[in-house]
Backbone bond lengths (Angstrom), bond angles and torsions (degrees), N, CA, C in turn:
res aa  C-N    CA-C-N  psi(-1)  N-CA   C-N-CA  omega(-1)  CA-C   N-CA-C  phi
1 M - - - 1.459 - - 1.517 109.58 -
2 L 1.324 116.75 140.42 1.456 120.04 176.76 1.515 109.03 -131.83
3 I 1.323 115.70 154.25 1.452 121.52 -177.33 1.515 109.40 -137.23
4 D 1.338 116.74 139.72 1.462 121.20 170.29 1.519 107.80 -85.61
5 T 1.307 118.43 127.40 1.463 119.12 -175.31 1.511 111.27 -164.24
6 Y 1.318 117.43 174.22 1.448 124.05 169.05 1.514 108.71 -92.11
7 G 1.341 116.29 168.81 1.451 120.88 -173.41 1.507 115.55 -75.70
8 R 1.327 118.85 -13.08 1.457 119.43 -172.43 1.526 113.23 -66.97
9 V 1.323 118.16 -17.69 1.460 120.58 179.31 1.523 111.30 -115.15
10 A 1.322 117.70 18.93 1.465 121.16 -174.07 1.521 111.85 -60.27
11 T 1.331 117.97 -45.92 1.464 120.68 -178.19 1.518 110.74 -64.08
12 D 1.328 117.62 -41.86 1.463 120.94 178.30 1.522 110.96 -62.34
13 L 1.318 116.88 -37.45 1.458 120.10 178.96 1.519 111.03 -65.30
14 R 1.315 116.59 -39.92 1.457 120.20 179.46 1.516 110.64 -64.03
15 V 1.324 117.23 -41.89 1.465 121.70 178.09 1.526 110.49 -63.03
16 S 1.344 117.17 -32.92 1.462 121.24 -178.47 1.522 112.50 -82.15
17 L 1.323 117.50 9.83 1.473 124.02 174.91 1.527 113.48 76.24
18 T 1.319 117.03 18.59 1.463 119.21 169.24 1.525 108.56 -67.75
19 D 1.317 117.50 136.18 1.463 121.26 -176.32 1.524 112.83 -81.86
20 R 1.324 116.89 -43.60 1.454 119.69 -175.63 1.520 109.00 -162.56
21 V 1.315 116.03 172.73 1.462 120.02 -177.01 1.522 110.78 -132.97
22 N 1.317 114.72 155.08 1.454 122.52 166.64 1.520 107.50 -106.19
23 V 1.302 117.11 138.48 1.461 121.62 178.31 1.523 108.61 -119.78
24 S 1.322 116.60 127.11 1.463 121.02 176.94 1.521 109.08 -88.10
25 L 1.317 116.40 115.71 1.465 121.95 179.29 1.524 107.45 -138.70
26 D 1.315 116.38 102.07 1.458 120.77 -173.56 1.518 113.82 -86.40
27 T 1.322 117.57 -16.99 1.463 119.47 -176.47 1.522 110.80 -157.06
28 L 1.330 115.55 152.30 1.461 121.87 172.79 1.524 110.90 -98.13
29 R 1.309 116.88 0.09 1.458 122.24 -176.03 1.530 109.27 -101.70
30 S 1.309 116.46 117.32 1.465 120.65 -175.29 1.527 112.22 -61.40
31 G 1.327 117.56 -34.99 1.458 120.41 178.78 1.519 112.13 -65.23
32 V 1.332 116.55 -41.87 1.465 120.93 176.96 1.522 110.05 -65.16
33 F 1.335 116.92 -39.91 1.465 120.85 178.95 1.527 110.49 -59.72
34 R 1.327 117.44 -44.90 1.465 120.50 179.29 1.526 111.00 -62.96
35 A 1.319 116.78 -39.45 1.464 120.33 -179.94 1.527 111.46 -66.14
36 L 1.332 117.02 -37.13 1.462 121.22 -178.06 1.521 112.62 -77.36
37 T 1.331 117.03 -39.69 1.469 121.19 -170.97 1.522 114.19 -107.42
38 R 1.337 116.57 -16.34 1.468 121.79 -174.21 1.530 110.96 60.07
39 R 1.291 115.83 32.21 1.465 122.75 178.07 1.522 108.65 -135.76
40 D 1.331 116.54 146.57 1.459 120.93 177.49 1.527 108.82 -104.89
41 R 1.343 115.84 64.95 1.464 120.61 -176.37 1.531 110.83 -131.33
42 H 1.312 115.75 27.80 1.454 120.05 -177.02 1.522 111.81 -58.63
43 H 1.323 117.54 -39.02 1.465 121.10 -177.33 1.524 111.39 -61.86
44 E 1.340 117.69 -33.54 1.461 120.43 179.57 1.523 111.02 -66.69
45 V 1.323 116.14 -41.14 1.461 119.84 -178.80 1.524 110.69 -69.31
46 V 1.326 117.04 -40.39 1.462 120.71 178.77 1.524 110.94 -63.81
47 E 1.333 117.20 -33.95 1.462 120.73 179.30 1.526 112.45 -75.96
48 G 1.326 117.43 -17.22 1.456 121.18 -176.82 1.517 115.15 -57.73
49 P 1.340 119.68 -51.99 1.464 120.11 -179.92 1.521 113.20 -59.06
50 A 1.336 117.61 -39.17 1.464 120.50 179.59 1.520 110.79 -64.94
51 A 1.335 117.08 -41.67 1.460 120.80 178.72 1.522 111.19 -65.03
52 A 1.328 116.55 -39.19 1.461 120.16 178.68 1.521 111.07 -64.78
53 G 1.331 116.56 -43.49 1.461 120.10 178.36 1.512 112.11 -63.36
54 A 1.344 117.09 -41.62 1.459 121.06 179.82 1.519 111.76 -64.69
55 A 1.336 117.06 -28.90 1.461 121.32 179.40 1.521 112.53 -84.16
56 G 1.331 117.54 -2.91 1.459 121.01 179.44 1.508 114.44 87.93
57 L 1.332 117.87 12.98 1.463 121.70 179.57 1.527 109.13 -88.29
58 T 1.308 115.67 73.90 1.458 120.90 -174.06 1.527 111.10 -121.60
59 P 1.334 118.72 155.06 1.466 125.59 -1.37 1.524 111.66 -74.18
60 V 1.317 116.81 144.18 1.461 121.70 176.61 1.525 108.61 -84.30
61 K 1.326 116.45 122.65 1.466 121.00 178.85 1.528 109.14 -105.05
62 V 1.307 115.74 127.55 1.464 121.94 -178.99 1.525 108.49 -108.23
63 N 1.327 116.06 119.33 1.460 122.21 -177.50 1.523 111.10 -101.85
64 T 1.321 116.02 140.18 1.462 121.30 -179.35 1.521 110.50 -135.00
65 V 1.327 115.86 133.79 1.461 122.55 169.95 1.524 107.09 -111.83
66 L 1.314 117.38 115.95 1.466 121.58 178.49 1.528 109.85 -81.52
67 M 1.328 116.00 136.09 1.463 121.53 -177.30 1.527 110.00 -117.57
68 P 1.329 117.41 131.11 1.466 119.88 -179.85 1.524 111.16 -64.00
69 G 1.317 115.37 138.37 1.448 120.24 178.54 1.512 114.66 84.32
70 F 1.322 116.94 -6.01 1.461 121.04 179.72 1.531 111.40 -113.76
71 H 1.318 116.15 -58.17 1.468 119.23 -175.34 1.521 111.43 -152.80
72 D 1.320 117.33 39.96 1.457 120.51 -178.96 1.521 112.70 -67.38
73 D 1.343 117.75 -8.65 1.463 121.42 179.13 1.529 112.70 -101.61
74 E 1.332 117.45 6.52 1.463 120.43 -168.29 1.527 114.30 -94.94
75 A 1.318 119.03 -4.21 1.463 121.29 -174.81 1.530 113.17 -55.24
76 P 1.340 120.84 -49.19 1.468 119.51 179.62 1.526 113.07 -60.54
77 E 1.316 116.88 -39.29 1.465 121.27 179.60 1.529 110.87 -64.78
78 L 1.321 116.64 -42.10 1.462 121.30 179.23 1.523 111.42 -65.31
79 L 1.326 116.67 -42.27 1.455 119.94 -179.77 1.525 111.11 -66.11
80 A 1.320 117.71 -40.95 1.465 120.77 178.53 1.527 110.96 -61.21
81 W 1.325 116.77 -39.76 1.470 121.04 179.01 1.524 111.42 -64.53
82 V 1.319 116.27 -41.18 1.464 120.89 178.84 1.526 111.04 -64.16
83 L 1.325 116.85 -45.38 1.463 120.17 -179.77 1.524 111.04 -63.83
84 E 1.307 116.64 -38.30 1.465 121.12 179.26 1.522 111.62 -62.85
85 N 1.335 116.64 -31.82 1.462 121.17 -177.02 1.525 113.34 -102.56
86 D 1.346 116.84 5.74 1.463 122.19 176.55 1.530 112.80 62.72
87 Y 1.341 116.81 41.17 1.454 121.84 173.54 1.528 108.72 -103.80
88 A 1.326 115.96 169.49 1.463 121.51 173.70 1.527 108.12 -100.55
89 R 1.310 117.16 137.39 1.466 121.60 -175.89 1.510 110.64 -115.25
90 R 1.347 116.04 133.23 1.465 121.43 169.82 1.525 109.64 -129.77
91 F 1.314 115.96 132.62 1.454 122.16 172.43 1.529 107.66 -98.40
92 I 1.325 116.34 128.13 1.458 121.74 -174.46 1.524 109.80 -115.22
93 E 1.313 116.23 127.42 1.456 120.14 174.20 1.523 108.94 -70.51
94 Q 1.327 116.48 132.28 1.465 120.04 -177.85 1.522 110.53 -56.54
95 M 1.339 115.79 134.31 1.455 121.40 -175.61 1.526 110.86 -106.32
96 P 1.339 118.24 154.21 1.473 121.63 -179.56 1.518 111.67 -79.56
97 L 1.330 116.78 69.58 1.460 121.69 -177.33 1.525 112.66 -114.27
98 D 1.317 118.42 3.40 1.457 119.76 -176.71 1.521 110.94 -74.93
99 A 1.327 115.73 139.11 1.465 121.11 -177.79 1.524 112.10 -65.79
100 Q 1.329 116.85 -23.74 1.469 120.52 -179.16 1.526 112.48 -82.45
101 H 1.336 117.12 -5.26 1.468 122.39 -178.55 1.524 111.02 54.67
102 G 1.333 115.82 42.45 1.453 120.42 179.71 1.512 113.64 -95.54
103 W 1.338 116.95 1.66 1.464 121.13 -178.08 1.522 110.03 -66.23
104 K 1.328 115.82 132.88 1.457 121.83 175.41 1.521 108.80 -134.71
105 R 1.320 115.82 135.23 1.459 119.98 -176.69 1.529 111.99 -59.83
106 D 1.333 117.16 -37.17 1.462 118.63 -177.53 1.529 112.54 -76.49
107 G 1.338 117.29 -4.40 1.453 120.72 176.39 1.512 112.94 -104.98
108 V 1.333 116.44 16.68 1.461 122.38 -175.87 1.523 110.00 -116.90
109 I 1.321 116.41 137.97 1.462 120.58 170.32 1.520 107.31 -79.23
110 T 1.304 117.23 116.83 1.456 120.80 -173.65 1.521 111.71 -72.26
111 A 1.329 114.92 160.97 1.458 120.49 -178.73 1.521 111.96 -61.86
112 G 1.324 116.93 -28.13 1.457 119.62 179.43 1.515 113.37 -67.29
113 H 1.333 116.49 -22.28 1.468 120.21 -179.75 1.523 111.20 -66.51
114 G 1.354 116.64 -35.17 1.463 120.14 -176.99 1.519 113.57 -58.21
115 P 1.334 118.03 -60.61 1.465 119.25 179.17 1.522 113.42 -58.30
116 E 1.339 117.42 -38.21 1.462 119.50 -178.75 1.524 111.49 -64.53
117 S 1.326 117.05 -43.30 1.462 119.51 -179.82 1.522 111.32 -71.23
118 L 1.335 117.36 -31.61 1.468 120.53 179.36 1.520 111.70 -68.86
119 R 1.325 116.97 -27.40 1.472 120.40 -178.44 1.527 112.50 -67.26
120 T 1.327 117.39 -12.09 1.464 119.14 175.57 1.522 111.23 -70.94
121 R 1.333 116.41 -14.62 1.465 120.34 -176.45 1.526 113.24 -134.22
122 F 1.334 117.40 -20.48 1.459 121.34 -175.15 1.528 110.26 -129.04
123 T 1.336 115.22 155.08 1.459 121.49 171.94 1.519 108.23 -95.87
124 L 1.331 117.20 121.87 1.459 121.75 -174.79 1.523 111.20 -116.34
125 T 1.332 115.91 138.23 1.460 122.70 173.35 1.521 107.81 -129.63
126 R 1.323 117.13 125.41 1.463 120.42 -177.25 1.523 110.70 -69.48
127 E 1.324 116.32 131.24 1.459 121.54 178.72 1.529 109.28 -73.16
128 P 1.340 118.82 142.95 1.467 121.00 179.96 1.526 111.96 -58.28
129 D 1.332 116.89 146.59 1.460 121.91 -178.37 1.522 112.44 -58.54
130 E 1.336 117.23 -35.85 1.469 119.59 -176.82 1.522 112.40 -65.00
131 A 1.329 117.11 -21.20 1.467 120.07 178.77 1.519 111.76 -80.76
132 R 1.323 116.67 -11.03 1.471 120.97 -175.74 1.516 112.63 -77.29
133 G 1.326 117.91 -37.77 1.456 120.85 -177.81 1.516 111.15 63.00
134 S 1.348 116.80 -132.55 1.461 121.31 -179.71 1.520 112.65 -93.58
135 A 1.317 117.62 4.68 1.465 120.89 -177.95 1.527 110.71 -65.56
136 P 1.322 118.41 139.89 1.468 120.40 -179.96 1.521 113.71 -73.70
137 A 1.315 117.63 -19.42 1.465 120.68 -174.10 1.524 112.33 -94.98
138 E 1.333 115.60 132.83 1.458 120.52 165.14 1.525 106.60 -76.80
139 R 1.316 117.26 134.34 1.461 119.13 -174.70 1.523 111.36 -111.07
140 W 1.325 113.72 143.50 1.458 122.07 179.00 1.514 108.50 -119.75
141 I 1.330 116.00 133.21 1.461 122.17 179.80 1.523 108.25 -85.21
142 L 1.324 116.03 132.10 1.460 121.49 -177.22 1.520 111.12 -98.10
143 H 1.313 117.06 126.95 1.468 122.69 176.07 1.535 112.00 51.18
144 G 1.320 118.01 36.55 1.456 121.26 178.31 1.512 114.93 82.63
145 G 1.323 118.78 0.14 1.461 122.58 176.23 1.516 113.36 101.10
146 P 1.356 115.98 170.15 1.464 126.88 3.71 1.523 114.23 -85.41
147 A 1.343 118.60 -7.96 1.465 120.82 -176.99 1.527 110.61 -64.64
148 R 1.337 115.28 146.37 1.456 121.76 -179.20 1.519 110.40 -139.15
149 V 1.313 116.00 159.45 1.454 122.13 173.68 1.520 107.25 -132.68
150 G 1.332 116.53 139.73 1.452 121.35 -178.88 1.522 111.58 -104.28
151 V 1.329 115.97 147.40 1.462 122.34 176.56 1.522 107.60 -129.43
152 I 1.336 116.79 122.08 1.461 121.95 -179.50 1.519 108.43 -104.49
153 A 1.326 115.97 111.71 1.471 122.39 -176.83 1.517 109.22 -118.23
154 S 1.322 116.91 67.69 1.460 120.83 -171.64 1.519 113.68 -71.46
155 V 1.327 118.52 -21.73 1.462 119.82 -178.65 1.530 111.66 -80.50
156 P 1.346 119.95 -56.13 1.466 118.94 -179.84 1.521 113.08 -78.02
157 R 1.340 117.93 -27.23 1.463 121.13 -177.53 1.531 109.69 -132.52
158 P 1.348 117.92 72.80 1.465 120.90 -177.10 1.520 111.69 -63.75
159 F 1.318 115.53 145.85 1.462 121.84 -176.89 1.527 111.44 -113.33
160 C 1.328 117.12 24.29 1.464 121.34 -173.91 1.525 113.00 -57.53
161 G 1.336 116.91 -36.70 1.453 119.79 -175.69 1.506 113.94 -60.86
162 A 1.337 117.76 -27.40 1.461 121.21 -179.09 1.526 112.73 -108.31
163 C 1.339 117.53 0.19 1.466 120.87 -173.88 1.526 111.38 -66.61
164 D 1.340 115.94 131.62 1.464 120.45 176.25 1.531 110.78 -127.65
165 R 1.337 116.97 24.38 1.462 121.37 -176.48 1.525 112.07 -88.36
166 T 1.313 115.03 142.66 1.456 122.89 168.42 1.517 106.89 -127.27
167 R 1.313 117.57 135.56 1.463 120.70 -173.56 1.516 111.61 -118.54
168 L 1.330 115.07 139.12 1.459 122.59 177.48 1.523 108.12 -111.24
169 T 1.328 117.39 119.01 1.457 121.02 -178.43 1.525 110.32 -78.99
170 A 1.335 115.93 170.01 1.460 121.03 -177.00 1.523 112.33 -63.01
171 D 1.343 118.10 -25.38 1.461 120.19 179.95 1.526 112.43 -99.62
172 G 1.340 116.86 17.51 1.458 120.31 171.19 1.510 115.96 86.18
173 Q 1.323 118.29 17.23 1.457 121.11 178.35 1.531 110.00 -93.88
174 V 1.318 116.35 136.28 1.462 121.91 -178.79 1.523 109.34 -99.59
175 R 1.321 115.65 130.58 1.461 121.89 178.52 1.518 109.56 -125.79
176 T 1.318 116.00 137.84 1.457 119.96 174.89 1.522 111.71 -94.18
177 C 1.340 117.08 -7.08 1.459 121.09 178.37 1.520 108.74 -156.30
178 L 1.324 117.24 140.98 1.458 120.35 178.31 1.522 112.18 -62.16
179 F 1.341 117.47 -25.65 1.449 120.85 -177.88 1.525 112.53 -95.11
180 A 1.311 118.87 0.67 1.457 121.11 -179.48 1.521 110.89 -69.65
181 R 1.317 116.83 145.35 1.461 121.43 176.20 1.523 111.16 -95.63
182 E 1.283 117.13 -8.48 1.457 121.11 -179.58 1.514 110.42 -105.53
183 E 1.319 116.56 137.86 1.452 122.43 176.00 1.521 108.82 -125.87
184 S 1.330 116.85 152.12 1.457 122.35 174.60 1.519 108.30 -104.92
185 D 1.323 116.20 128.13 1.464 122.16 -176.14 1.524 109.46 -82.09
186 L 1.340 116.86 96.73 1.457 120.98 -177.23 1.526 112.77 -65.51
187 P 1.351 121.13 -45.22 1.466 119.53 178.20 1.523 112.87 -57.34
188 A 1.340 116.93 -41.77 1.461 119.72 179.00 1.522 110.98 -64.49
189 T 1.323 115.90 -38.32 1.461 120.12 178.47 1.520 111.23 -63.31
190 L 1.325 116.43 -44.57 1.460 120.40 -178.90 1.524 111.55 -66.97
191 R 1.331 116.83 -32.97 1.464 119.88 179.75 1.519 112.48 -77.40
192 S 1.335 116.96 -20.46 1.460 120.31 -174.21 1.516 113.49 -75.36
193 G 1.327 117.73 -16.85 1.457 120.49 175.49 1.505 113.25 68.02
194 G 1.328 117.93 -89.74 1.453 122.28 -173.29 1.509 113.79 -65.76
195 R 1.342 118.15 -20.39 1.467 120.06 -178.29 1.515 112.67 -91.83
196 T 1.323 117.60 -0.12 1.461 120.35 -174.03 1.519 111.99 -59.96
197 R 1.331 116.44 -47.19 1.463 119.29 -177.09 1.514 111.05 -63.83
198 R 1.338 116.20 -42.13 1.455 119.39 179.98 1.524 111.52 -64.13
199 S 1.341 116.34 -41.68 1.458 119.89 179.72 1.512 111.36 -66.39
200 R 1.349 116.06 -36.72 1.450 119.55 178.29 1.519 109.93 -62.74
201 G 1.328 116.25 -39.17 1.453 119.65 178.32 1.507 112.40 -64.92
202 R 1.354 115.84 -37.99 1.457 119.93 177.23 1.511 111.26 -62.01
203 G 1.355 115.25 -42.94 1.456 119.75 -179.75 1.509 111.78 -64.46
204 S 1.327 116.82 -40.66 1.461 120.30 -179.99 1.515 110.80 -64.30
205 T 1.342 116.16 -40.75 1.458 119.90 179.19 1.516 110.81 -63.95
206 R 1.344 115.32 -41.79 1.457 119.98 -178.98 1.524 110.97 -62.55
207 C 1.341 116.18 -42.56 1.465 119.98 179.08 1.515 110.80 -63.45
208 G 1.331 116.53 -39.27 1.447 120.03 -177.00 1.508 113.86 -70.23
209 R 1.330 117.25 -18.69 1.460 120.68 -177.65 1.515 113.69 -89.83
210 R 1.305 118.01 -3.57 1.463 119.22 -174.83 1.521 111.34 -59.65
211 R 1.316 114.80 133.71 1.459 120.12 -179.16 1.521 108.10 -158.39
212 P 1.314 117.99 157.51 1.463 119.80 178.83 1.518 111.45 -63.86
213 A 1.311 116.91 141.95 1.458 121.48 176.49 1.521 109.56 -84.37
214 P 1.344 118.92 123.58 1.460 120.85 -174.33 1.515 114.38 -81.42
215 D 1.333 118.28 -13.01 1.455 118.00 -175.91 1.516 110.22 -142.44
216 S 1.334 115.55 159.90 1.460 120.78 -173.24 1.515 112.61 -71.12
217 T 1.332 119.03 -21.78 1.457 120.27 -175.50 1.509 112.48 -70.73
218 S 1.332 118.13 -20.91 1.459 120.45 -177.80 1.515 112.40 -100.42
219 R 1.349 117.32 8.38 1.453 119.88 -178.16 1.515 110.20 -101.37
220 P 1.341 117.93 145.83 1.456 120.27 171.28 1.521 110.00 -60.32
221 S 1.321 115.95 155.60 1.464 120.62 -179.13 1.512 111.40 -56.33
222 G 1.327 115.53 127.31 1.456 120.56 175.49 1.500 115.13 89.63
223 S 1.337 119.17 -5.89 1.456 119.42 -175.94 1.513 110.76 -82.02
224 P 1.333 117.72 148.86 1.457 121.27 -176.61 1.513 112.49 -76.77
225 T 1.317 115.78 158.62 1.453 121.24 176.30 1.520 110.24 -57.40
226 G 1.338 116.18 136.82 1.451 120.26 178.82 1.508 113.32 95.40
227 R 1.330 118.51 -1.46 1.459 120.55 -179.93 1.522 110.81 -74.19
228 C 1.334 114.75 166.29 1.458 120.54 -178.85 1.526 111.28 -62.00
229 R 1.309 115.83 148.04 1.460 121.45 176.72 1.528 108.81 -80.53
230 P 1.358 119.96 123.71 1.454 120.38 178.80 1.516 110.36 -67.71
231 S 1.345 117.16 142.82 1.456 120.45 -177.49 1.515 112.21 -90.34
232 G 1.328 119.45 -6.21 1.451 121.26 179.46 1.512 110.46 -172.11
233 A 1.332 115.84 176.28 1.467 119.95 -179.98 1.513 108.26 -112.61
234 D 1.294 116.80 102.80 1.456 121.80 -179.37 1.525 109.20 -85.78
235 A 1.331 116.65 121.89 1.466 121.31 -173.72 1.516 112.09 -62.13
236 R 1.303 115.40 -39.87 1.460 117.54 -177.41 1.521 110.74 -67.16
237 A 1.312 117.67 -38.65 1.462 120.35 177.98 1.517 110.33 -62.61
238 R 1.351 117.00 -38.01 1.446 120.48 179.99 1.529 112.21 -64.29
239 R 1.340 115.81 -26.95 1.460 119.24 -179.63 1.514 111.92 -80.96
240 G 1.330 117.38 4.65 1.457 118.55 173.78 1.498 114.49 108.04
241 N 1.342 117.65 29.68 1.459 120.47 179.86 1.520 111.89 -90.06
242 D 1.342 115.91 11.70 1.455 120.26 -174.89 1.530 112.84 -94.92
243 V 1.318 118.08 22.70 1.460 120.03 -168.35 1.515 112.07 -73.55
244 H 1.318 116.79 110.10 1.459 125.60 166.18 1.518 115.35 41.58
245 R 1.339 118.05 62.74 1.449 120.11 173.79 1.520 108.47 -100.19
246 Q 1.306 117.42 65.56 1.458 122.22 -173.62 1.519 109.73 -91.65
247 N 1.325 117.17 67.06 1.460 120.65 -177.14 1.519 110.09 -95.81
248 W 1.330 115.40 62.43 1.452 118.99 -174.52 1.500 111.56 -72.66
249 E 1.302 114.90 138.28 1.463 118.41 173.49 1.507 109.09 -85.53
């Protein structure tokens, strides 16, 4: 099990049998962080990976979404910091998951920008596809290895066909796809007692049916071609409960 979190609860997570964590850190520059988040808490996020490592939640994966006009030149600096601290780095192309449906392709730094900008400082060799398995990230070998950097390009190169992820949201909802409109209420299932086995079977069936959607009519609003086909229309999700649950493994 993995959880996206800050470092202040790292020890508690380890005690609760969490295996490892992903930390979202988009910038090392406090000014850029304030501009992106409207919060002055950059130091807490930077301390998160160190706290996770000290608690034994390893490997620590640090995820970054580069934003045009803010820090599109920061990829080499971010990667150097990760290597210095022995973390794993993934650059993620911004996905159309915002509830306001404001995502625009021409306002996104594409996944191809990451490797190109990194080549100004690092030697990169693309890892063979067969080594990727079900992982969402394409991996690049740095300076001949063993260090690697991952790039998640879910919009131009969707990985739905090999996806085996299931996600648990902070309020206990289970999702088999970030773009799904249907969620399974895990707390309600656990409280129901006699229905637990039946609900578990439903969830297993749903996971087993995941497949790329061949046409735009079966995709949730804003999702890229090739995304998973939603199995139902969840009313609460339609009201905007889809806000940025990017808990990529």
